[in-house]
N, C-alpha and C positions, 0 to 999 in steps of 0.2 A: 149807322154804313148805310150807304144809298142803294137802290136795287141791283145797279151794274157790280156796284163793289160786293153786294151777297152773291152775285151769280158766278164771279170768278172765285171768290171763297168755297163755294161749293165745288166748283169744278177741279179748281187745287188738291182739295181733299178726295175728289173723286179717284183722279189722276196719281194722287202719293200713293195708292194701295196699288198700280203698276210697281214706283218706284220700291214698294213693300216686298210684294210677293215674286218680286222676278230673283231678290235673294235665292230664295230656294232652287227656282228652275235651273240658274246658275252653277250656285257652290253644292247644292245636293243633285240635283237630278242627273247634269251634265260632269258635273268638276270633280269634286273631292271624294262622297260618297261610291262613285265604279270602282277606285281604286284601292280606298279601304276595303273592299269591299272583297275583292280580290285579294290584297296580300294581309291583311287583318282579317276579316271574319271568315275567307273561304281558305285558309295557307294549305286545308286538308284536300284541294280538289286541285285538278288540274285546271288552269286558265279556260281552257275550252267550257269545262265542266260551271265555272265561275261564272263565264259569260250567260250558261244556259240558266242559270241559278237567277242572275240578274235580267235575264230577258223575259224569264215568266214572271216574276215580281212588275215588269212594265208593263205586260201583257194585262195581268189580272186586275191590276190598275182599272188600264183602261177598258176592260171588257164591265167590270162594274159600273162605272160612269156609263157606257153605252146602255145601261138597263135602268138605271135612275135616273138619268138627267133629261128626259123629256116630261116627265110622268114629275119630279120635284120641281122644273120650272115652270111648269103650268100651276100645279097648285099655290109656288110663291107667290107667283102672278095674282090670281085669284083672291089670294088671304090678303095681298098689299105687305106681303113678309121677304123681297129680294135680300134687303141690307141684313137683315136677323139674319136669313139661309146665309149667307156668303160668311156673316162672322158664326155661324152655328159651324161651319168648316172649317172655316182656316183657325180659328184659334185653338184646335184642337192638336190639326195639322202641324201648328206653330208649337207646338208642348209635345208634341210625338216627335221633331225633327230636334227640338234638345234634347230628349231622352239618349237618342241615339248616341252621344257623347260616354253613356252610362254601359250600353251596349259592351259584354267582356269579348277578348280575343276568339277567334273558333267558333261565335254562336251565329251564323251565318242566318239559320233560320228567324231568330228573334230581331235580328239585324233587319232583314227581309219581310217582314213584317212587319215592323215598324214603318220602314220605307214605304212598304204601296202604301199601307191608311194613310199615311202622312202627301203620298200624292195623289191620293182619291181625294182626299179633303181640299187639296191644291187646285186640282183643276173641276170639284164643284164648284165651289168657290168662286174661279173664275167664269162660271156660266152666268152666275147673278151678278157680277161686277161687269159683266158686258151689257145685262138686260138695264141695269141702273143709268146708262149714256140716256137713257133716252128721257128720261123726267131731269134732267140735271140741265138742258138748253133746248133752244130749238132746231130740228132737224138742218137747216142751212150753217151748223157749227156743230155738228156732228163727227164729222172728216178731220176739223182742225182739234179737235178736243181729243176724238182718238189717239190720231198722231202723237199729241202732248203725251199721251200714256205711254206708248209707244215706245217714243224716245226716253223719257227718264224712265221708265224701265231698264233698255239697256246701259244706261250710267247709271244706274243705282244696282243693278246686278254685278257688271263690272266692278265699281265702286270696289263691294262686300267683298268680291272675289280675287281682287286686287291685295285689299287689307288682308284678306287669310293669307295667300302666296306667301306675300314678304313674311308672317307669322309661322308657315309652316318651313322657310327657307334659313328663317334667325328666329329659332323657337327662342336662343337664351335671352334675346334682345327682350323678351317680353316674362322672362323665367320662368322660361317653359323646359322639361325637361329632352323633351325629345321633340321631332319631327311629327311623328303621328299622336303626341300628346296637342300639341298643335293644330293639326288635322278634325281633332275627335273635339275640343274645343271651339275649331267652328261650326258646328252642328250648334251649338250654346248662341254664337253669337247670330248665327240665321235664324233660329226661332225667335230668338228678342228683337230683332230688325223686322221681322214679318209684325209681330204682334202689333211693336212700337207703334209702327206706320201705318198700321192700321184703323188706328184709333181717331184719327183727321177724317176718315169716313164713317167710322159708327158715329162720332159727334156731329158733323156739320150735313153729311151729306141725307138729304131727306126720302123717307119711303115712301113708292109709288102711293096712288088711292086703292084703297082693298075695293076687288069684287068678290067673290066668295072662295072659301076658304073651306074644310074639312072634307068631308064623304061630295060635298057638290064637286070641290077643288079636282078634288081623284075622277070622279067621273065627266070630268071638265078634260082633265090630262087626254084621258084615254080616246074622247071624241080628237081632241086636235090632233092626236099623234097619227088617228084613221085618218081624218081629211085631209092632215098631210101627204099620208100616203096615193091617197085618191087623185089630189091636184097632179100631183107630179108626173102621175100618166100621162097629163095632158098636155105635156111641157117636154117633148124629147130633146131640146138643147139643154134642161136644166138635169131629168135625170141621168143624161149620159156626162154631163160635167162632175155631176157629183158622185160618179162611178168611180172615174177618171181621178178625182180630187182624193176621194176615200184610199184610193191606190198609193198615189203619191205622197201625201202629207204624210199618211205612216212612214213612207220611207225619210222623208223631210225628219221626223218625229224619230225612228230609228238612230237616225246617222245623230242627232241630239244628244239621245240617252245612250247609245254603246261605244260614239268614238272613241268616249277617253278609256273605256275597259279594253277597246280593243288594242288601241296601242300599249296598252302595259301588258298585255299576252304576246305581245312582240318586244318586251325585254326593254321600250324606252321606258328614261326615267320620270319619276314623277313630276318633278318641275319641270321638262319639256312637256307633259300634254297637258300641265295645268295654263301654262305661258300660250301653247297654241291655244286653250279654248276663249285664254283674254284677247286672242288676235280675231277671233271671230266674235267676240260678244263687241268687241267694238266696232270692227269691218259690218258687221250688220245692218247696222241703220243709216249710214252716208250710201249704202249698198243697196239698201230698198226704193232711194230718192231717186238713187240714179236710175234703179230698173222700171221705174215710176214713168222717167222721158222714153226707155226702151221700148214702155209698152206703150205710150201716145205716138210714136213712132212707126214700130211696128203691127202696134193691135197688141194687146193684153195676149191673146191666144198662143201667138207666133213669142211673145216673150214668154209664156211660161214653158215651154218646149223648149225655147232658147237656155232655161235655167236647169229643166232636167236634163237636158243633153250634158250641160256640165254637170251636174250630182252621177250622170253616169259616168262619167270620163272621170270624178274624181273618185267613185267607188273602184272602176278598174287601174287607175295609178294605187289604190291603197291597197289593193291587193296584192302590189309586188311591193309595199315599200320598204326601205333599208335603212335611210338618216333620218335623224330628227329634222333637217333643216328641213325634207321632204312634208313631215307631218303640220312645219308650218306653216311650210306653201298651201296645203290642201286645206288646213287653217281657215288662213282669208280666202280660198278658195269655195269655202264651203260658206262663209262670210256673204260672200256677192251673191250666191243664187240660192241662200237660205232668205233672206232679206225681202228678194225681186220675186221668187215663187211666193211667197206670203200675199205681200200686200198685190202683186197683180193676179193674184185666184181668186182675191174678193171683189176687187175692181170689176173683171172679169162674169162670176156670180151676179152681180148687183144689177147688170146690164141686161143678164138672162130672165130675169126672173121678172113676173108682174109684178107691177107697184101698187096694185092695192092690196097685195099678200105678201108685201116684203118681210113682215116682222118673222110670220108663221115660214115661209122659207126659209131666211136669215137663222131660224132657231133649230131646222135641219141643218143646215151649213155648219153650227158653232159647234152641235152634238159630235160632228163627224170630225173636226178643226180637233175640238179639247180630246176624243179619243184616239186620234194621231199616236200610233204605236201601240195598236192591238196586237196586231198580225208581225209587225215585223221582227220586234226585238224576240218572242221564242224561236221564229225561225231563222233570225239573226244565230244564236247561241247552240241551236237543235244543229245547225247545218255544221257546224267547226266541230261538234261532238263525232254526226255521222259520217264525216269525212274523215276525219284525223287531222284536222288541220285550220287553224282559226280561219286562215287566211281567205278559206271558203265561205265564208260567212259572208261575206261581200257578194257573193252571187244572190243572197236573198234584197239588198238594196239594188241591185242590179234590176233584178225581177218586179220588183215595187214600180223604180221609174218607168223602165218600160212598158209594164202595159198599162200606168197611169197614161203614159206619151201616147201611145197607141188608140187608147179609146178618146184621148181629145181631139185626136187629128180628124174621129169619125162624124165632129161638130162641125157643118158647113164653114168655110173662113166668114163670109156672108153672114152669118150669125153673131159675129165678133162684132158688140155693140162700142167696142175702143176703137174701132179704127178708123 
């Protein structure tokens, strides 16, 4: 095989990991687990209490990632073991995902524990997956390759989720006794899919060069983290953006993880909620491309603000939602806003940071992005319990989007590098 053919093989193997792990994000984090957690594992609790339990599970997973990601990433860089670290988190997480199929009814604590550990593995593995990109192709191709992974991730996750929905709606077709049995079986399918399509990355993608490991790696990680904070203070637009991003991307993550649980709390049928998520999945990718054009015309900062305004409108509508068709419409709007805000945030940030420190600054950006849903899900669940109605949970989303937008407006439009 010639050199260009070998490079294509490595790129495809790398991108297939997005195809692999997006099944977990769609089927488990956003789709089927929130429904089963409320109906099957938390049948002894009110809908608001079940949402609070799920919110704490998501928040705990994100908090752990915030604590371990900077040091773990730096140590893996120095030891030349990014791929080993990725697989060390991903494969156990895939096994934990499959194990959810055997958690008995009403065992909410066990289900939440397995879910939290699997989410930690998912998010930690993603940090190393992103870091492997720089070693598989020259910088000029990173955007195209990243887009490839992003696109087939949406497709792979959507296809697995579609198959699971068909099985849940027609369990007898597969020889299953009930929709619940089919839903539990979806966790096995997702875990196997995740592990199976991780193999090309494990076998084909090369490890980066070794730097330093052991204690030196830990000390280097601590120094790198301290240096990042020092450098941030010198770039006001950067730290303002990161503060805004931390707030509004938490709202985005909360929407992804809690929307189905919220809809179930309002009494919508499982099939309606699953189909709505499928709409979001398939709208998200083309919407990201469309919002890229909007960002080029209006500037990324204005495009992000437009997306956040849409999210606030979605949250307000969601607080008063009554019919299933409204949930479908909101799902499509979330797909538009989600892809656009994520894509424009990355391009806006890339233009704010000093090019000579891109790796360092993007490392911090990725930690914030991968820890999305740190404060939102617990707050989302708590408001429903404290105020006595799950509809008040939407106040958490509005607060996060509004706070992020207000801070973003403090960045001078002249500093928008994408105008």
